[in-house]
C-alpha positions as a printed Julia matrix, in Angstrom:
68×3 Matrix{Float64}:
 13.14  -19.42  24.96
 11.66  -18.03  21.7
 11.52  -14.41  21.02
  8.27  -12.64  20.31
  7.51  -11.86  16.79
  4.95   -9.49  15.69
  2.57  -10.21  12.81
  4.1    -7.61  10.88
  7.47   -9.26  11.16
  5.98  -12.45  10.04
  4.6   -10.92   6.87
  7.86   -9.15   6.2
  9.74  -12.33   6.31
  7.12  -13.9    4.1
  7.19  -11.18   1.53
 11.13  -11.48   1.43
 11.22  -15.1    0.78
  8.21  -15.54  -1.43
  7.54  -12.07  -2.92
  4.75   -9.56  -1.82
  2.34  -10.89  -4.53
  2.79  -14.56  -3.8
  3.36  -14.66  -0.04
 -0.28  -14.32   1.05
 -1.62  -16.55  -1.62
  1.07  -19.27  -0.36
 -0.01  -18.7    3.27
 -3.77  -19.18   2.32
 -3.29  -22.47   0.69
 -0.34  -24.34   2.05
 -1.61  -26.76   4.67
  1.2   -27.59   7.23
  1.19  -30.51   9.51
  3.1   -28.63  12.37
  0.31  -26.27  12.48
 -2.32  -28.89  13.15
 -3.1   -29.17   9.38
 -3.89  -25.5    9.0
 -2.56  -22.94   6.82
 -0.33  -20.17   8.12
 -3.15  -17.72   7.7
 -5.56  -20.05   9.48
 -3.13  -20.6   12.31
 -2.47  -16.94  12.69
 -6.35  -16.47  12.78
 -6.74  -18.99  15.39
 -4.34  -17.18  17.76
 -1.09  -19.34  17.16
  1.8   -17.06  17.74
  3.71  -15.69  14.61
  6.93  -16.93  15.61
  5.55  -20.63  15.8
  3.96  -20.14  12.39
  7.28  -18.94  11.01
  9.13  -21.75  12.29
  6.57  -24.12  10.47
  6.98  -22.27   7.42
 10.68  -21.92   7.71
 10.77  -25.75   8.03
  8.5   -26.16   5.02
 10.34  -23.79   2.79
 13.66  -25.44   3.99
 15.18  -22.12   4.4
 18.78  -21.87   6.02
 19.05  -21.88   9.8
 20.25  -18.21   9.53
 16.66  -17.23   8.47
 15.03  -18.77  11.54
């Protein structure tokens, strides 16, 4: 079972891995197939759970399993 993730936690993780100034730009421009060919921002706006979006971002960025 996936634990729940708040939007704020999603953005904290994005800032940690991409930097505060680049995280939102990246999330607005990177189209990810696992998100039905939407950007992370579009997916969140469409109601996709932040944890599901994070898993897609995690995969795209090829982060270590410990960062999941």
